[in-house]
C-alpha positions as CSV (number, residue, x, y, z in Angstrom):
1,M,-165.4,-54.1,67.4
2,K,-169.1,-54.2,68.1
3,Q,-171.3,-53.8,65.1
4,S,-173.1,-50.8,66.6
5,N,-169.8,-49.0,66.7
6,V,-169.1,-49.6,63.0
7,I,-169.9,-46.5,60.8
8,N,-169.9,-48.4,57.6
9,P,-171.3,-51.8,58.3
10,K,-171.0,-53.2,54.7
11,T,-167.9,-54.2,52.8
12,L,-166.1,-51.9,50.6
13,E,-167.0,-53.9,47.6
14,Y,-170.7,-53.4,48.5
15,Y,-170.2,-49.6,48.4
16,L,-168.1,-49.6,45.2
17,S,-170.9,-51.7,43.5
18,L,-173.5,-49.0,44.2
19,K,-174.8,-46.8,41.2
20,Y,-174.8,-43.2,42.3
21,P,-176.7,-40.5,40.1
22,M,-174.3,-38.0,38.8
23,S,-174.6,-34.3,37.4
24,I,-173.0,-33.4,33.9
25,Y,-172.1,-29.7,33.3
26,P,-170.9,-28.9,29.8
27,E,-168.2,-26.0,30.0
28,D,-168.4,-23.0,27.9
29,E,-164.7,-23.4,26.7
30,G,-165.2,-27.1,25.8
31,G,-164.9,-30.1,28.1
32,Y,-167.1,-31.2,30.9
33,T,-167.5,-31.2,34.7
34,V,-169.0,-34.0,36.3
35,M,-170.0,-34.7,39.9
36,I,-171.9,-37.1,42.3
37,P,-174.0,-35.0,44.7
38,D,-174.5,-37.8,47.2
39,L,-170.7,-37.9,47.8
40,P,-169.7,-34.3,48.9
41,G,-166.6,-33.3,47.0
42,C,-166.6,-36.1,44.6
43,L,-166.1,-34.4,41.2
44,S,-163.9,-34.4,38.0
45,Q,-163.4,-33.0,34.7
46,G,-162.5,-34.0,31.1
47,E,-162.1,-32.6,27.8
48,T,-164.6,-35.2,26.3
49,L,-167.7,-36.7,28.2
50,E,-166.0,-40.1,28.1
51,E,-162.8,-38.8,29.7
52,A,-164.9,-36.9,32.4
53,L,-166.9,-40.0,33.2
54,A,-163.8,-42.1,33.4
55,N,-162.2,-39.6,35.7
56,L,-165.4,-39.5,37.9
57,D,-165.3,-43.1,38.3
58,E,-161.8,-43.0,39.6
59,S,-162.5,-40.0,42.0
60,R,-165.7,-42.1,43.0
61,Q,-163.6,-45.1,43.8
62,L,-160.9,-43.1,45.8
63,W,-163.6,-41.1,47.7
64,L,-165.3,-44.4,49.0
65,E,-162.1,-46.0,49.7
66,T,-160.8,-43.0,51.8
67,V,-164.2,-42.5,53.7
68,Y,-164.5,-46.3,54.4
69,F,-161.0,-46.8,55.6
70,S,-161.1,-43.7,57.7
71,Q,-164.2,-44.5,59.5
72,K,-164.9,-40.8,60.4
73,R,-168.3,-40.6,58.4
74,A,-171.0,-42.9,57.2
75,I,-171.0,-43.6,53.4
76,P,-174.3,-42.4,52.1
77,L,-176.4,-44.5,50.1
78,P,-177.3,-43.4,46.4
79,S,-180.3,-41.0,46.3
80,K,-183.2,-41.8,44.0
81,L,-183.4,-40.3,40.6
82,Q,-186.2,-37.7,40.1
């Protein structure tokens, strides 16, 4: 495969090592919803902030692996924090 045809030219390990900014939303009834805006659909929840962040890390890994191996879209690089 030519390099120009590769959607994600870096290794999966490279993408997994990137630090993406996240959004954290406390829920009215307790618990948290967390998401990574740079990775569409990558979100999770937890009863505690620690649980929500651990769940989000698992979601991030699965999101990146799925997109990387499907080669149907490019994996976005992390946006800069504002």
